[in-house]
C-alpha positions in Angstrom: 57.8 1.7 -24.6 59.5 1.5 -21.2 62.8 0.5 -19.7 61.9 -0.9 -16.3 58.4 -2.2 -15.5 57.4 -3.4 -12.0 54.5 -5.7 -12.5 51.8 -6.8 -10.1 51.6 -3.7 -7.9 48.7 -3.8 -5.5 49.1 -0.9 -3.0 49.7 2.8 -3.2 53.0 2.3 -1.4 54.0 -0.1 -4.3 53.3 2.6 -6.9 55.1 5.2 -4.8 58.1 3.0 -4.5 58.2 2.4 -8.3 58.0 6.2 -8.9 60.8 6.9 -6.4 63.0 4.2 -7.8 63.4 5.6 -11.3 61.5 2.7 -13.0 59.1 4.0 -15.6 56.1 1.6 -15.8 53.8 -0.5 -13.6 51.7 -3.6 -14.4 48.2 -4.0 -12.9 47.3 -7.7 -12.9 43.7 -8.4 -13.9 44.0 -12.3 -13.8 41.8 -13.4 -10.9 43.8 -16.5 -9.9 47.0 -14.5 -9.5 48.3 -13.6 -6.1 48.8 -10.1 -7.6 45.3 -9.6 -8.8 43.5 -6.3 -8.5 39.8 -5.9 -9.1 39.2 -3.5 -12.0 35.8 -2.7 -10.7 37.1 -1.4 -7.3 37.7 2.3 -6.8 41.0 1.4 -5.1 42.3 0.1 -8.5 41.4 3.3 -10.2 43.2 5.2 -7.5 46.3 3.2 -8.0 46.2 4.0 -11.7 45.6 7.7 -11.1 48.5 7.8 -8.6 50.8 6.1 -11.2 49.7 8.7 -13.8 50.5 11.6 -11.5 54.0 10.1 -11.0 54.6 9.9 -14.7 54.5 6.1 -14.9 53.2 4.1 -17.8 50.2 2.0 -16.7 49.9 -1.4 -18.3 47.0 -3.8 -17.7 47.8 -7.5 -17.7 45.0 -9.7 -19.1 44.7 -13.4 -19.5 42.3 -14.8 -22.1 39.8 -11.8 -21.8 37.7 -10.7 -24.7 38.6 -7.4 -26.5 35.3 -6.0 -25.3 36.1 -6.7 -21.6 39.7 -5.3 -22.1 38.3 -2.1 -23.6 35.9 -1.7 -20.6 38.8 -2.1 -18.1 41.0 0.3 -20.0 38.3 2.9 -19.9 37.3 2.4 -16.3 40.7 2.0 -14.7 42.7 4.3 -17.0 45.5 2.4 -18.7 48.2 3.4 -21.2 48.7 -0.1 -22.7 47.4 -3.6 -22.7 49.5 -6.8 -22.1 48.1 -10.1 -23.3 49.5 -12.9 -21.1 47.3 -15.9 -21.8 46.6 -18.2 -24.7 45.2 -15.5 -27.0 45.6 -15.9 -30.8 46.1 -13.3 -33.3 42.5 -13.8 -34.4 41.0 -13.7 -30.9 43.0 -10.5 -30.1 42.0 -8.7 -33.4 39.7 -6.3 -31.6 42.3 -5.1 -29.1 43.3 -1.5 -29.8 45.8 1.0 -28.6 49.3 0.3 -27.3 49.7 -3.5 -27.1 52.2 -6.0 -25.6 52.2 -9.7 -26.1 53.9 -12.1 -23.6 55.8 -14.7 -25.6 56.2 -17.7 -23.2 59.3 -19.6 -24.1 61.0 -22.8 -22.8 63.9 -22.1 -20.4 66.5 -24.1 -22.4 68.6 -23.2 -25.4 66.6 -22.0 -28.3 67.4 -21.3 -32.0 66.7 -17.9 -33.7 64.1 -19.7 -35.8 62.3 -21.1 -32.8 62.1 -17.7 -31.1 61.1 -15.9 -34.3 58.3 -18.4 -35.0 56.9 -17.7 -31.6 57.0 -13.9 -31.8 57.1 -12.8 -35.4 53.3 -12.9 -36.0 52.7 -10.6 -33.0 55.5 -8.2 -34.0 54.0 -8.0 -37.5 50.6 -7.3 -36.0 52.0 -4.3 -34.2 52.7 -5.7 -30.7 55.6 -5.0 -28.5 56.7 -8.5 -27.3 57.7 -9.5 -23.8 59.8 -12.7 -23.5 58.8 -14.7 -20.3 59.5 -18.2 -19.1 56.7 -20.6 -19.7 54.8 -21.1 -16.4 52.0 -23.3 -17.8 48.5 -22.6 -16.3 50.0 -20.0 -13.9 50.7 -17.7 -16.8 53.8 -16.1 -15.3 55.4 -15.5 -12.0 57.4 -18.8 -12.0 60.7 -17.2 -11.2 62.4 -19.2 -14.0 64.9 -17.5 -16.3 65.3 -17.8 -20.0 68.4 -18.7 -21.9 69.7 -15.1 -22.4 72.3 -15.8 -25.1 69.5 -17.4 -27.2 67.5 -14.2 -26.9 70.6 -12.1 -27.8 71.1 -14.2 -31.0 67.5 -13.6 -32.0 67.8 -9.8 -31.2 70.9 -9.5 -33.4 68.8 -10.8 -36.3 65.8 -8.5 -35.4 67.3 -5.1 -34.7 64.1 -3.2 -35.4 61.9 -5.4 -33.1 60.4 -3.8 -30.0 60.8 -6.2 -27.0 61.2 -6.7 -23.3 63.0 -9.3 -21.2 61.2 -10.9 -18.3 61.3 -14.3 -16.6 62.9 -14.6 -13.1 64.7 -11.3 -13.1 65.9 -10.0 -9.7 68.2 -7.3 -8.4 71.0 -9.8 -8.3 70.8 -11.1 -11.9 69.2 -8.3 -14.0 72.5 -6.6 -14.9 73.9 -9.9 -16.2 70.6 -10.6 -17.9 70.9 -7.3 -19.8 74.5 -7.9 -20.8 73.8 -11.5 -21.9 70.6 -10.8 -23.8 71.1 -7.3 -25.2 67.8 -6.2 -23.6 66.9 -2.6 -23.6 63.7 -3.1 -21.5 63.1 -5.4 -18.5 60.1 -6.5 -16.4 59.8 -8.2 -13.0 57.1 -9.2 -10.6 58.2 -11.9 -8.2 61.8 -10.7 -8.3 61.0 -7.6 -6.2 58.8 -9.4 -3.7 59.5 -10.6 -0.1 57.4 -12.6 0.8 55.8 -13.7 -2.5 53.0 -11.4 -3.5 54.3 -8.5 -1.4 56.4 -5.8 -3.0 59.6 -4.8 -1.3 60.6 -1.1 -1.6 64.2 -2.0 -1.2 64.2 -4.7 -3.9 62.3 -2.3 -6.3 65.0 0.3 -5.7 67.8 -2.1 -6.2 66.3 -3.6 -9.3 65.7 -0.1 -10.8 69.3 0.9 -10.4 69.9 -1.1 -13.6 68.6 2.0 -15.5 71.8 3.7 -14.7 73.8 1.2 -16.8 72.1 2.0 -20.1 73.7 4.5 -22.4 72.1 7.9 -22.2 70.3 7.2 -19.0 70.2 10.1 -16.5 68.6 8.2 -13.7 70.6 8.3 -10.5 73.1 10.8 -11.9 
């Protein structure tokens, strides 16, 4: 779906920085309690989405415990390429969500077995979702800055070669290369890891984070 997603962008300058960095996706956060929230009803949010489209970026809307009807309205009004469910949704409650779909799988930060990881994500994979592994942040629903046990993820990935998945959870410019090596990730996502201070995107950190694309086989970014 994407290789590098910068989540929680709020300003046109954020989107421009993502486009210039070589990353290929943005996340627009529609969870009101989040410091990264953007209002889907505001024209400025639609303008962010249109700018991202013009730069060739994949636009992903992040939703927490919204109804499929509300999600469909936002997708149509804002202009989104995919939907990311990041709350306590169940397979049943999300049955009406259509189009390209991601599901955040919030895992404990310690060592996990292949069986534990598979039990958490397999129903969503079977339902057609791209899964995103994030560290469990409780009621905050993300942005904790905590990292997962990457070797545990790698063990699961070796048993699930056809699964479509992304690594998130505390990724920064300083640890993302090691995270990819240790987890076997082919797709990464960050929000707080490219912010200084919290909630404010840093052009330099976005650029440094996105350099990781150059390390993947076949990548032409930065060459």
